[in-house]
N, C-alpha and C positions, 0 to 999 in steps of 0.2 A: 167725307173723310179723306185725308191726304193720301192715304195708301192705295187708292185705286180700288179695283174689285178684289174681294177676298171671299173665300168659301171655306168654312170649317169642315173638317173631314174627320169622321170617327175612325180611329185606328184600331183595327181588330187583328190581333196576332195570336197564334197558337205556339206555345213553347214546345219545341221538338225535344224528344227524349234523348237524342244522340246526335253527335256531330255528323254522322253519316247521313242521317235523315235530312239534316239541313243542306248538306252538299247535294243530295239527290234532288231536293226541291229546287235548288238553284239550277241544276242541270236541266230539269224538266222545263223550267221557265226560260232556259236559254241565256241565262245571265252569266257572263264570264267575269271572274274575279280579276282584279288588277294585280299583276305580279308585285309582291311587296318585299321590300328590304326589311331587316330586323326592326328598324325604327320608323317604318313608314306608317302614316296615318291610314287606318283601314277604311275601305270604301263601304261604310255601313249601309248606305241607301242607294242601291243601283238606280232607283227611279229618279234620282236627282239628275235629270237630263242636262241641266245647265252646265254642270261640271264637265261632263263629257263633251258637250257642244263647244265649249270654249277651250278645251284641251288643258284644263287645270292640272290634271295628274302628270302631264308631261313636264310641267314646270316645277312640280313638287319635288322632282328629283334633285333640284338645285336649292329651292327655298320654299317655305310655306308661310312666309311673312314674319318670321321671328324677328323681334327687335323693332317692329314698326307699330305705330299707334294710329288708328283710324278714329277720328272724332265724329260723333253723330249729334249735332246740335238740334234743338227744337223738338225732340221726341222723348217719350218715356218708355221704359222697358220693364219686363218682368225679370227682376234681378235674380230670382231663384231658379230660373229655367236652367236645367242641367246642361244644355248645349252651349250656353254662353257665360255662365256665372264664374267660371274659373279664370277667364281673361277679360273681365268686365269691371269697369269703374264708373260709377254714377256720381257726377259732381253737381251739387245743387246750387252752384253760384248764381244761376239765373232763374231758378225756380225748382220746386219740389218734383220728385218723380211721381207723376200722376197715375190715374187708374186706366187711362186710355193708352194701353201699351201694345196694341196690335201691330201697328206699323213699325214702331221702334224695335220691338222684339224680333219681328220677321226680318227687317233689314239688317239688324245686328248679326243674326244667324247666317244670313246670306253672305255677309262680309267675312265673318271669322268664327262661325260655328265650329265646334270641335267634336261633335258627335257625343256619344255616351249619354243617350237619352234615357227615357223611362224604361225602355226595354233593353235587354242585353245587346241586341243587334240593331238598336234604333238610333235615332238622333240625326241631326242635320250637320253636314259638313259645309262650311263656307269656302269661298274661293281661296282665302288666306287663313287657314285654320289655326295658325300659331301667332297671328297678329293680336295686338291689344286693342281693346275698345274703350273709348272715352265718351260717355253719354252725358250730354249737357241739356237737360230739360229746360223749358222756358221759351218765351216768345222773342227774346232779344237775340235774333240771329246774328246781326253784325257784331254785337258784343261777344257772343259765343264763338264766332269765327276767330276773332282776335285772341280770345282767351285760349282757344285750342292751339293756335300757332305758338303762343307764349309757353304753353304746356308741353310743346315738342311734338305735336301731332303732325305727321307728314302728309296725311290725307284727311280731308274734311268732306263728309257726305251730307249734303243738304236734303231736307225732307220734301222739298217742293221746288217747283221751277222758279227761276230767277224773276223777281218782280222789278218794279220801277224805283225801289228804295235806293236813293243815292248813297246813303250811309253803308248799305250792304255792298254796293259796287266798290266803294272805297275799301271796305274790309276784305273783299276778295282780291283786290289789287295788292293790298298789304300782305295778304297770305302768299301770293305769288312771289313777291319780293322776299318774303321770309323763308321760301323754300317749301311751301305747302301747296299741294294740288287740291283744288276744290272741284267736286263732282256733284252734279245736280240732275234731276229729271229734265228732259227737254220739254219745250213748249212755252217757255217764258221769254223774257227779253234777252237779247244777245249780250253776252259778257265775255270779252276776250280772255278773261282769267278763269273761266269755268268750263269744264268738260260737260257738255249737255248730252244726255244719253236717252235714247228711245228704246222701246222694247219689242221683242219678237217672240212668237210662240215656237213650239218644237218643230213645226213644219217650215219655219222661216218667215211666216207672215207677220205683219205688224199686229201689235196688241189692239184690242178693241178701243175705240175712241182715241186713236193715236194723235200725237201732236203734229203740227205742220212739219213736213219733212225739211223745210228750210231751217228749222230750229234744231235739227238733230245733227250732231257731229259724229256720233258713234251709236251703233245698235248693240244690244246685249240681251240675253234671255230675260224675259219679263212676264211670262204667262205660265200658269199652272206650275208654279215653283213650290217645292216642299220647303217649308220654313218653320222655325220655332213658333209655337202658338202661345196664347195668353193663359191657357189652362194646363201648362206644363207638358202638353203634347205637341202635335204638329198641325199646321194650317197649310192650305194650298192658296197661294196669293198670286194676283195678277195686277200689273200696273207699271208705269214708267219709274216710280220710286224704287221698285224692286230691281228693275233692270239697272238703274243707277247704282244700287248696292252691289250687284255683281261686278260692274265696271270698277267700283271703288276697291273691291277685293283684288281685282286684277292689277290695278295701279299699285296696291300695297305690295304685291309680289315683285313687281319690277323695281320699286324703290328699295325693297329689302335686298335684292340681288345687286343692284347698282346704285348705291347711295350717292354717288357723285353726280348723278343726273339731276338736272333742274326740273321743276314741275312741267315746264313747256316741253322739255325733251321726253319726259315720260308720256305726256299727252300725245306728242307726235309719234312715239313708238306704238302706242295703242291704236292710233288711227292708221298709221302707215303699215303696220303689220296685220291689219284686218283683212278679212275676206269680203267679197262682194255680197251684200245682203239685199233685203227688200228695197225696192225703189232705187236700186243702185247705190245705197248707202253702205258705209263701212260696217262690217259685222265683226265684233270682238273675236279674236283668235289669238290666244296667249302664246303659243309657240312662235308664231310670226312676230308678235310684239316683242317677245324676248330676244329674237334674232336681231331685230332692229335696235333694241336697247343695247345689246352686246356690242354692236358695231359702233354706236355712238360712245359707249363707255370705253372702248379700246382707244379712241382718239382723246379721251379725257380720263387718263388713269388716276387712281387715287394717290395722293401724296402721302408720305410717311406720317406727317402730322395729322392728316385726315384719318388714317387708320388708327392712330393712337386715340384720337378724339372719339372715334366711333366705337372702339372696343373697350376703352377704359371706363370702368364704372364711375358714376358721380360720387365724389367724396363729400359727406355732409360738412357744412360750414363749421359746426361745433368741433369737429375733429381737428380742423386747421387751427382753431383757437386753442384747443387743448395742447396740440403739439407746440405751438408758439409759447404757451405758458410754461411748458416743461423746459424748453430751451432757455427761456429767460431765467427760470429758477436756477438752472445749472450754472448759467453765467454769473448770477448774483452770488451763489455759494462759492464758486472759484475765486471771484473777486474779493469776497470777505476773507477767505483763507490767505490770499496773497497779502492783503492789507494787514491782517493780524500778524503774519509771520514777519513782514517787513517792519512793522511798528515795534517789535520787541527790542531791537537794538539798531535803530536807524543809522547811528554814526559809528558803530563797531566798538563802542566803549567797553561793553561787557566782555566781548571777545578778547580785547587787549588786556583787560584786568585779569581774566582767567589765565592768560599766557604769563603775565608777570607773577601771579600767585604760584603758578607751577614752577617757574624758574627760581623764585625765592625758596620754595619748599625743597627744591633739589639742592640749593646751596646749603641750607641748614642741615640737610641730611648728610651732605659731604663733610661739613664741619664737624658734625657729631661723630662721624666715623673716624676723622683724623684725631680728635681728642681722645678717643677710646683706645687707639692702638698703643701709645707709650705706656699707659697704665698696665696694660696686659703684659708688656715685656718686664716691667719691674716685679710683678707678681710671679712671673715664671722663671727668674734668675736663680743661679746656684748660691747656696749659703757657704760662708767661710767657716773652716774648722777652728775651734777654740784652743 
């Protein structure tokens, strides 16, 4: 299986009768809640050590990945899982959504799970919980990468390490040129356009059966991770594909906050802002990466047209055609009215005739009044006496 090691875990929870009881239980366990603003995503699962390890909550104060799309080619997912179904799209352009959904569902939740699981306080939070997920099942990874780029995905998460497929290398190069960062598990062929990620456990050690360190560009949490499962519950997963999913979520946060950065600049920020990890390799640390990204973004501010393009919603083509049709109809109506009005008396004959008729009528009226005045004087004169 591509997903590395995984272990199903039965989740047993007792519903507490009162909020005070829940708070007391958290106090006994020594779990400290994260201070939350009114609109902050709650920390449903304190045992999600990966979020705390990479400092995701510190970056959530600025962005949670809203407006970003992360594509997952080559995997199937449980579309009905409550932790991912509200920000998930499955496109079957390259194959149907199959039944082997363990890796895809887990990876999707680690990238952009939004919690709200089967239990009131359950669920998985991904690194970028407000990002959108585009899942592309099927075996045509090069085609799916190109399709994701055309669909507007800013991050592409591959399910397995880079192989020797020349077409896939060309597809990742095209993705970089198109502004999309490709993330993959480490251990395969070197690809300058792919961020290769290895995994560590909670103590900072490499995951079991780690890839060659020479193939690792960045380390991320990849062992004993809480993730969405195939049975609507939770699984605990381990493996480099899941470390790559955590790194893809981190990249989504940086791209959401600084859309003017190129894929290479985001990659450099993730590596440059990392802490020292196992074998001296860079270990993902989001606050440091965000600082690096902010410095680069300050040197490359967004232009006004970039802001308009980023913030303006796409207008469907049919609306433009409808508006053009309305404008054309108005022009035709106005033109018809003008032609009709001008064609009634193009040479002014009718107007001249009306003037002559009016003058003739006035002359006749004056003549009639002149003839009438003498007759009135005769009728009204004095009579002579006989």
